[in-house]
C-alpha positions as CSV (number, residue, x, y, z in Angstrom):
1,M,89.9,61.0,-60.3
2,A,93.4,59.5,-60.5
3,R,94.7,60.9,-57.2
4,G,92.9,61.4,-53.9
5,T,95.8,62.7,-51.7
6,K,96.4,66.4,-52.2
7,I,99.7,68.2,-52.7
8,V,100.7,71.4,-50.9
9,A,103.7,73.1,-52.4
10,T,105.6,76.0,-51.0
11,I,106.6,78.7,-53.5
12,G,109.7,80.8,-53.3
13,P,112.6,82.0,-55.5
14,A,112.6,78.8,-57.5
15,S,108.9,78.9,-58.3
16,T,107.8,82.5,-58.3
17,D,107.5,82.5,-62.1
18,L,104.3,82.2,-63.9
19,S,105.4,79.5,-66.3
20,I,107.0,77.4,-63.6
21,L,103.9,77.8,-61.4
22,I,101.6,76.8,-64.2
23,Q,103.7,73.7,-64.8
24,M,103.6,72.9,-61.0
25,I,99.8,73.2,-61.0
26,K,99.4,71.0,-64.0
27,A,101.8,68.5,-62.4
28,G,99.4,68.2,-59.4
29,V,99.6,71.1,-57.0
30,D,96.3,71.6,-55.1
31,V,97.4,74.2,-52.5
32,V,100.1,76.8,-52.6
33,R,101.9,77.6,-49.3
34,L,103.2,81.1,-48.7
35,N,105.9,81.0,-46.0
36,F,105.7,84.2,-44.0
37,S,109.0,83.5,-42.3
38,H,110.6,85.0,-45.5
39,G,109.8,88.1,-47.5
40,K,107.8,91.3,-46.9
41,A,104.1,91.8,-47.0
42,Q,104.1,93.0,-50.6
43,D,106.0,89.9,-51.7
44,H,103.2,87.7,-50.4
45,I,100.5,89.9,-51.9
46,D,102.3,89.7,-55.3
47,R,102.8,85.9,-55.0
48,A,99.1,85.4,-54.1
49,A,98.1,87.3,-57.2
50,L,100.5,85.2,-59.3
51,V,99.0,82.0,-57.9
52,R,95.4,83.1,-58.8
53,K,96.6,84.0,-62.3
54,A,98.4,80.7,-62.8
55,A,95.4,78.8,-61.5
56,A,93.0,80.6,-63.8
57,E,95.2,79.8,-66.8
58,C,95.1,76.1,-65.8
59,G,91.4,76.2,-65.3
60,K,91.7,74.9,-61.8
61,E,90.8,76.4,-58.4
62,V,94.0,76.2,-56.2
63,A,93.9,77.1,-52.5
64,I,96.4,79.5,-50.9
65,M,97.8,78.7,-47.4
66,A,99.4,81.5,-45.5
67,D,101.9,80.0,-43.0
68,M,102.7,82.3,-40.1
69,Q,106.3,82.5,-38.8
70,G,105.5,82.2,-35.1
71,P,107.9,83.1,-32.3
72,K,111.5,83.7,-33.5
73,I,113.5,81.4,-31.2
74,R,116.9,81.9,-32.8
75,I,120.5,82.8,-32.0
76,G,122.0,86.1,-33.4
77,K,124.7,86.6,-36.0
78,F,128.4,85.8,-35.9
79,E,131.3,88.1,-36.8
80,N,132.4,85.7,-39.5
81,N,128.9,84.3,-40.2
82,K,129.7,80.9,-38.6
83,I,131.8,79.1,-36.1
84,E,132.9,75.5,-35.6
85,L,132.0,73.9,-32.2
86,A,133.7,70.8,-30.9
87,K,132.6,68.4,-28.2
88,G,133.5,69.7,-24.8
89,D,133.8,73.3,-25.8
90,K,132.3,75.9,-23.5
91,F,129.8,78.3,-25.2
92,I,127.6,81.1,-23.9
93,L,124.1,82.1,-25.1
94,D,123.7,85.7,-24.1
95,A,120.3,87.5,-24.3
96,K,121.9,90.9,-24.1
97,W,124.7,90.3,-26.5
98,G,124.1,92.3,-29.7
99,E,122.1,95.1,-28.1
100,N,124.9,97.5,-29.0
101,G,125.7,95.8,-32.3
102,E,128.1,93.1,-31.0
103,L,128.4,90.0,-33.2
104,G,128.9,86.4,-32.1
105,S,132.3,84.8,-31.6
106,Q,133.8,81.4,-30.7
107,E,132.9,82.1,-27.1
108,R,129.3,83.5,-27.2
109,V,126.4,84.6,-29.4
110,G,123.3,86.7,-28.9
111,L,119.7,85.6,-28.8
112,D,116.6,86.9,-30.7
113,Y,114.5,85.1,-28.0
114,K,115.3,87.2,-24.9
115,S,113.3,85.0,-22.5
116,L,115.5,81.9,-22.9
117,P,117.5,82.5,-19.7
118,S,114.2,82.4,-17.8
119,D,113.0,79.2,-19.5
120,V,116.0,76.9,-18.9
121,R,117.6,75.3,-15.9
122,P,121.0,73.6,-15.3
123,A,121.2,70.2,-17.0
124,D,118.6,71.1,-19.6
125,V,119.5,70.1,-23.2
126,L,119.4,72.8,-25.9
127,L,119.3,71.7,-29.6
128,L,120.4,74.2,-32.2
129,N,120.1,74.0,-36.0
130,D,117.3,71.3,-36.0
131,G,119.2,69.2,-33.4
132,L,122.5,69.0,-35.2
133,I,124.2,71.0,-32.4
134,V,123.5,69.8,-28.8
135,L,124.4,71.9,-25.8
136,T,124.0,71.0,-22.1
137,V,123.2,73.9,-19.7
138,D,125.7,74.3,-16.9
139,K,124.4,77.5,-15.2
140,I,122.5,80.7,-15.8
141,I,123.8,84.0,-14.6
142,G,121.6,86.9,-15.5
143,S,121.2,87.1,-19.3
144,E,123.9,84.5,-19.8
145,I,123.4,80.8,-20.3
146,Y,126.7,78.9,-19.8
147,T,126.7,75.6,-21.8
148,T,129.0,72.7,-22.7
149,V,128.9,71.3,-26.2
150,K,127.7,67.7,-26.3
151,I,127.5,67.4,-30.1
152,G,129.5,69.9,-32.1
153,G,129.6,71.0,-35.7
154,E,129.2,74.1,-37.8
155,L,126.9,76.8,-36.3
156,S,125.9,79.7,-38.5
157,N,123.8,82.9,-38.2
158,N,120.2,82.9,-37.0
159,K,119.9,79.1,-36.4
160,G,116.8,78.0,-34.4
161,I,116.9,76.8,-30.7
162,N,114.7,74.1,-29.1
163,R,114.7,72.8,-25.5
164,Q,114.6,69.1,-25.4
165,G,111.2,68.1,-24.1
166,G,109.7,71.5,-24.8
167,G,108.8,74.1,-22.2
168,L,109.7,77.4,-23.9
169,T,107.2,80.1,-23.0
170,A,107.2,82.0,-26.2
171,P,103.6,82.8,-27.3
172,A,102.3,81.3,-30.5
173,L,101.2,84.6,-32.0
174,T,103.7,87.5,-32.2
175,A,103.2,91.1,-33.2
176,K,104.6,90.2,-36.6
177,D,102.0,87.3,-37.0
178,M,99.2,89.7,-36.1
179,E,100.2,92.0,-39.0
180,D,100.8,89.1,-41.3
181,I,97.3,87.8,-40.6
182,K,96.0,91.2,-41.9
183,T,98.1,90.8,-45.0
184,A,96.9,87.3,-45.6
185,M,93.3,88.4,-45.3
186,S,93.8,91.3,-47.7
187,F,94.1,88.6,-50.5
188,Q,91.7,86.2,-48.8
189,A,94.1,83.3,-48.1
190,D,91.9,80.2,-47.9
191,Y,94.0,78.6,-45.1
192,L,95.9,80.1,-42.2
193,A,98.6,77.9,-40.7
194,I,99.5,78.9,-37.1
195,S,103.0,78.0,-35.9
196,F,103.8,76.5,-32.4
197,P,100.3,76.5,-30.8
198,K,100.4,75.0,-27.4
199,N,96.6,74.8,-26.7
200,A,93.2,75.6,-28.0
201,T,93.4,79.2,-26.8
202,D,96.2,80.0,-29.2
203,M,94.1,78.7,-32.1
204,E,90.9,80.5,-30.9
205,M,92.8,83.8,-30.7
206,A,94.3,83.4,-34.2
207,R,90.8,82.6,-35.6
208,Q,89.3,85.6,-34.0
209,L,92.1,87.9,-35.4
210,A,91.6,86.4,-38.8
211,N,87.8,86.7,-38.8
212,I,88.2,90.4,-37.8
213,A,90.8,91.0,-40.5
214,G,88.6,89.2,-43.1
215,E,85.4,90.9,-42.1
216,P,85.6,93.8,-44.6
217,F,85.9,91.1,-47.4
218,G,83.1,88.9,-45.9
219,F,85.7,86.2,-45.6
220,K,86.7,83.6,-43.0
221,P,89.7,81.3,-43.5
222,L,90.1,77.8,-42.4
223,M,92.6,77.4,-39.6
224,I,95.5,74.8,-39.5
225,A,97.4,74.2,-36.3
226,K,101.0,73.2,-36.9
227,I,101.9,70.6,-34.3
228,E,105.6,71.3,-33.5
229,R,105.8,71.7,-29.8
230,A,106.0,68.9,-27.2
231,E,103.3,70.7,-25.2
232,A,100.9,70.4,-28.1
233,I,100.8,66.6,-27.9
234,P,98.8,66.2,-24.7
235,A,96.6,69.0,-25.8
236,L,96.1,67.6,-29.3
237,Q,92.3,66.9,-29.0
238,E,91.5,70.4,-27.7
239,I,93.7,71.9,-30.5
240,L,91.8,69.8,-33.1
241,N,88.5,71.0,-31.7
242,A,89.6,74.6,-32.1
243,S,91.0,74.1,-35.6
244,D,89.9,73.0,-39.0
245,G,92.9,70.8,-39.4
246,I,96.5,70.1,-38.3
247,M,99.9,70.0,-39.9
248,V,102.3,67.2,-38.7
249,A,105.3,69.6,-38.7
250,R,108.0,67.0,-38.2
251,G,111.0,69.3,-38.0
252,D,110.7,71.2,-34.7
253,L,108.5,68.4,-33.3
254,A,111.3,65.8,-33.8
255,V,113.8,68.1,-32.2
256,E,111.7,68.5,-29.1
257,V,110.3,64.9,-28.7
258,G,113.1,63.0,-30.4
259,N,113.3,61.6,-34.0
260,A,112.3,58.1,-32.9
261,A,108.9,59.3,-31.4
262,V,107.7,61.0,-34.6
263,P,106.5,58.1,-36.8
264,A,104.1,56.8,-34.2
265,L,103.0,60.4,-33.4
266,Q,102.3,61.0,-37.1
267,K,100.0,58.0,-37.3
268,R,98.2,59.0,-34.1
269,M,97.7,62.6,-35.2
270,I,96.4,61.7,-38.7
271,R,94.0,59.1,-37.1
272,M,92.8,61.7,-34.5
273,A,92.2,64.3,-37.2
274,R,90.1,62.0,-39.3
275,E,88.1,60.8,-36.3
276,S,87.5,64.5,-35.4
277,N,86.3,65.4,-39.0
278,K,89.4,67.5,-39.4
279,I,92.1,67.8,-42.1
280,A,95.6,66.4,-41.7
281,I,98.7,67.6,-43.6
282,T,102.1,65.7,-43.4
283,A,105.1,68.0,-43.8
284,T,108.9,68.4,-43.5
285,Q,111.7,66.9,-45.6
286,M,109.3,64.6,-47.5
287,M,111.4,65.0,-50.7
288,E,114.4,66.8,-49.3
289,S,117.0,65.3,-51.6
290,M,115.2,66.8,-54.6
291,I,116.4,70.2,-53.6
292,F,119.5,69.2,-55.5
293,N,118.7,65.9,-57.2
294,A,116.3,65.1,-60.0
295,V,115.1,61.9,-58.2
296,P,114.2,61.2,-54.6
297,T,115.8,58.6,-52.3
298,R,114.0,55.3,-51.8
299,A,113.4,56.3,-48.1
300,E,111.7,59.5,-49.2
301,V,109.4,57.6,-51.6
302,S,108.5,55.3,-48.7
303,D,107.9,58.3,-46.4
304,V,105.4,59.9,-48.8
305,A,103.7,56.5,-49.5
306,N,103.4,55.7,-45.8
307,A,101.8,59.1,-45.1
308,V,99.2,58.3,-47.8
309,L,98.6,54.9,-46.3
310,D,98.2,56.5,-42.9
311,G,95.3,58.5,-44.4
312,T,96.8,62.0,-44.6
313,D,94.7,64.5,-46.6
314,A,97.8,66.1,-48.1
315,V,101.6,65.9,-48.3
316,M,103.7,69.0,-48.4
317,T,106.9,70.3,-49.9
318,S,109.0,73.1,-48.4
319,A,112.4,74.0,-49.8
320,E,112.1,71.4,-52.5
321,T,109.7,73.7,-54.5
322,A,110.6,77.0,-52.9
323,S,114.3,77.1,-53.6
324,G,115.2,73.7,-55.1
325,K,116.5,73.0,-58.6
326,Y,113.6,70.7,-59.6
327,P,110.3,72.2,-58.4
328,V,108.1,70.8,-61.2
329,E,109.8,67.3,-61.1
330,T,109.3,67.2,-57.3
331,V,105.5,67.7,-57.7
332,E,105.3,65.2,-60.5
333,M,107.2,62.6,-58.5
334,M,105.1,63.2,-55.4
335,A,101.9,62.9,-57.4
336,A,103.1,59.6,-58.9
337,I,103.9,58.2,-55.4
338,C,100.6,59.2,-54.0
339,T,98.7,57.6,-56.9
340,E,100.6,54.4,-56.6
341,A,100.2,54.2,-52.8
342,E,96.4,54.8,-53.1
343,Q,96.1,52.0,-55.7
344,S,97.8,49.6,-53.4
345,E,95.3,50.2,-50.6
346,Y,92.6,47.8,-49.7
347,N,89.8,50.3,-49.6
348,K,86.9,49.5,-47.3
349,L,84.6,51.5,-45.0
350,D,86.2,51.8,-41.5
351,A,85.3,48.8,-39.3
352,D,83.6,51.1,-36.8
353,F,81.6,53.0,-39.5
354,L,78.3,51.4,-38.4
355,N,78.9,52.5,-34.9
356,A,79.4,56.2,-35.9
357,R,77.2,58.6,-33.9
358,F,75.8,61.8,-35.3
359,T,73.0,64.2,-34.4
360,R,72.7,66.3,-37.6
361,I,70.6,65.4,-40.6
362,D,73.2,66.6,-43.1
363,Q,75.9,64.4,-41.4
364,S,73.6,61.4,-41.5
365,I,72.9,62.0,-45.2
366,A,76.7,62.1,-45.8
367,Y,77.2,58.8,-44.0
368,G,74.2,57.3,-45.9
369,A,75.8,58.2,-49.2
370,L,79.0,56.5,-48.2
371,F,77.2,53.3,-47.1
372,T,75.1,53.2,-50.3
373,A,78.1,53.9,-52.6
374,H,80.1,51.2,-50.9
375,H,77.5,48.5,-51.3
376,L,76.2,49.4,-54.8
377,R,79.7,50.1,-56.2
378,V,78.6,53.4,-57.8
379,K,80.7,55.4,-60.2
380,A,80.8,58.5,-58.0
381,I,79.3,60.3,-55.0
382,V,78.1,63.8,-56.0
383,A,77.6,66.3,-53.2
384,L,75.7,69.5,-54.1
385,T,77.1,71.7,-51.4
386,E,77.3,75.4,-50.4
387,S,79.7,75.2,-47.5
388,G,81.6,72.0,-48.3
389,S,80.7,70.3,-44.9
390,T,79.0,67.3,-46.5
391,A,82.1,66.6,-48.7
392,L,84.3,66.9,-45.6
393,W,82.3,64.3,-43.7
394,M,82.3,61.9,-46.6
395,S,86.1,62.3,-47.1
396,R,86.9,61.2,-43.5
397,H,86.2,57.6,-44.2
398,N,88.1,55.2,-46.5
399,I,86.3,54.5,-49.7
400,D,87.5,54.1,-53.2
401,T,84.6,56.0,-54.8
402,P,85.5,59.5,-55.9
403,I,83.6,62.3,-54.1
404,I,82.6,65.1,-56.5
405,A,81.7,68.3,-54.8
406,L,79.6,70.7,-56.9
407,T,79.3,74.2,-55.5
408,P,78.3,77.6,-56.8
409,S,81.0,79.2,-54.5
410,T,84.6,79.7,-55.7
411,T,85.6,80.2,-52.1
412,T,84.2,76.8,-51.2
413,Q,85.9,75.2,-54.2
414,R,89.3,76.5,-53.0
415,K,88.8,75.3,-49.5
416,L,87.8,71.8,-50.7
417,A,91.1,71.6,-52.6
418,L,92.7,70.2,-49.4
419,Y,90.1,67.4,-48.7
420,R,91.3,63.9,-49.6
421,N,89.4,62.1,-52.3
422,V,87.3,65.2,-53.1
423,C,87.2,66.8,-56.6
424,T,85.4,70.1,-57.0
425,H,83.6,71.8,-59.9
426,Q,81.5,74.9,-60.0
427,L,77.8,74.4,-60.5
428,M,75.0,77.0,-60.0
429,Q,72.1,75.7,-57.9
430,D,69.5,78.5,-58.2
431,A,67.1,76.4,-60.3
432,P,64.5,73.7,-59.8
433,T,66.0,70.4,-58.4
434,D,65.5,68.4,-61.6
435,V,67.2,71.1,-63.7
436,V,70.2,71.2,-61.3
437,L,70.5,67.4,-61.3
438,R,70.4,67.3,-65.1
439,N,73.2,69.9,-65.2
440,A,75.2,67.9,-62.7
441,E,74.8,64.8,-64.9
442,D,75.9,66.8,-67.9
443,L,79.0,68.1,-66.1
444,L,80.0,64.6,-64.9
445,V,79.8,63.3,-68.5
446,K,81.6,66.3,-69.9
447,Q,84.5,65.8,-67.4
448,G,84.7,62.1,-68.1
449,I,83.8,61.2,-64.5
450,A,80.7,59.1,-65.5
451,Q,78.9,58.1,-68.7
452,K,75.3,57.4,-69.6
453,G,74.0,54.4,-67.7
454,D,76.5,54.7,-64.8
455,M,75.0,54.7,-61.3
456,I,75.8,57.7,-59.0
457,V,74.7,58.8,-55.5
458,V,73.6,62.4,-55.2
459,T,73.1,64.5,-52.1
460,W,71.7,68.0,-51.8
461,G,69.6,70.3,-49.6
462,A,65.9,70.8,-50.3
463,P,65.0,73.5,-51.0
464,M,68.0,73.6,-53.4
465,G,70.8,76.0,-52.5
466,K,70.1,76.2,-48.8
467,V,73.3,76.6,-46.8
468,G,73.8,73.8,-44.2
469,G,70.7,72.1,-45.3
470,T,71.8,68.8,-47.0
471,N,68.7,66.6,-46.3
472,A,68.2,64.6,-49.5
473,L,69.9,61.5,-51.1
474,R,69.0,59.9,-54.4
475,I,70.5,57.0,-56.4
476,V,70.6,58.1,-60.0
477,K,71.4,56.4,-63.3
478,V,73.3,58.9,-65.5
479,G,71.0,60.0,-68.3
480,E,67.8,59.8,-66.2
481,F,67.2,63.5,-66.0
482,T,68.4,64.3,-69.5
483,H,65.9,61.7,-70.7
484,R,63.1,63.2,-68.7
485,A,63.9,66.7,-70.1
486,D,63.9,65.4,-73.7
487,S,60.5,63.6,-73.1
488,A,59.0,66.7,-71.6
489,R,59.7,68.5,-74.9
């Protein structure tokens, strides 16, 4: 397996084309993100079908991530679509402006987020358009927030608002999100990303809604918490406990906590996710310049490489592949950077690996496979798995041995698409153990993962095919079971 770090690519107008999508998947896309901040329900249903079709043509199981919009904390529209604010200007944010069709002007603009006047106090700092416009609150009178421009610039329609330091009371799940969750479950999105969660309760509520919506299809998605609020940082561990993974969403997070704080927070979040046996995705402006340019900046190359070295499971594109000029080239470049960064790593089992604590038999088998593979320098670790849990536990620790997850479940295959250093293949397991192991050997040889005489470590559950029952580990020399079968004849 040439690349362990996975690539999540957002699709949009630039990539909603079967031939482009096929090229992107061949270039290295493992997960496709559908951004529910844009488009209607049918648009997402159609794109999900397109992803499944493109993946089938590529012979690869690609996961789908449905990313919820979350609370719409934005200004309204302007009469001339935009204004120019200068330092020292007075400007009013008015929660009632626009109720009768009024448009914004040089003096004031309406708000989509009607609770903002209740959430702010004099001297608070408001950041608009990802922090490019900075306003200081002077006073609040009814629905009106009177401000002074601290940093000016062009302000156009529907730009986002953040309060420096966080503290906005908007709920993570809106009525639109609740409907969008139903839409996402209608096409069985493998991952559901929840925007702006503040605590574990937000994630638990989202999971409950998703499980109810997925029940008619017998489907439960994996839940990703997007960490983009200042309030989420002190609650990070409880959010991790209530989720299957997190997204380091550096855009809104940087606006609330400050750009300088984000790199250290990114490292901390990725480390905590791995320690908690959860997934980590690093996102926002990773290859931003490739929206318009065929090559990234040196800083962007370093950014992607550093996320890989931090241990992230996946790196993500947004506008680069959704609306940019070079969607395929962006994926190719990102894959090349990930591969190069991984090859430069000094791979070793974590220093505290021997002190790891576990109470489950299947988790102990997973750790035993890692330890054995590390010391015997085997060709691959093969996990025969129904749910994917064994492969997840293996992938949380640094090791340069590829982890091959073999599962009879297409759903499990897609969910495993996001786990770092895990490659998946479908293998039926409703046969005697020796037959399944022989079939696993044949598959590895056919895929070029191993050849006759190579040593591999195999884990499975006995009896074979039992969900959550991984309890067996065997060190195998490839060809052993094929030889046995030939001898038996």
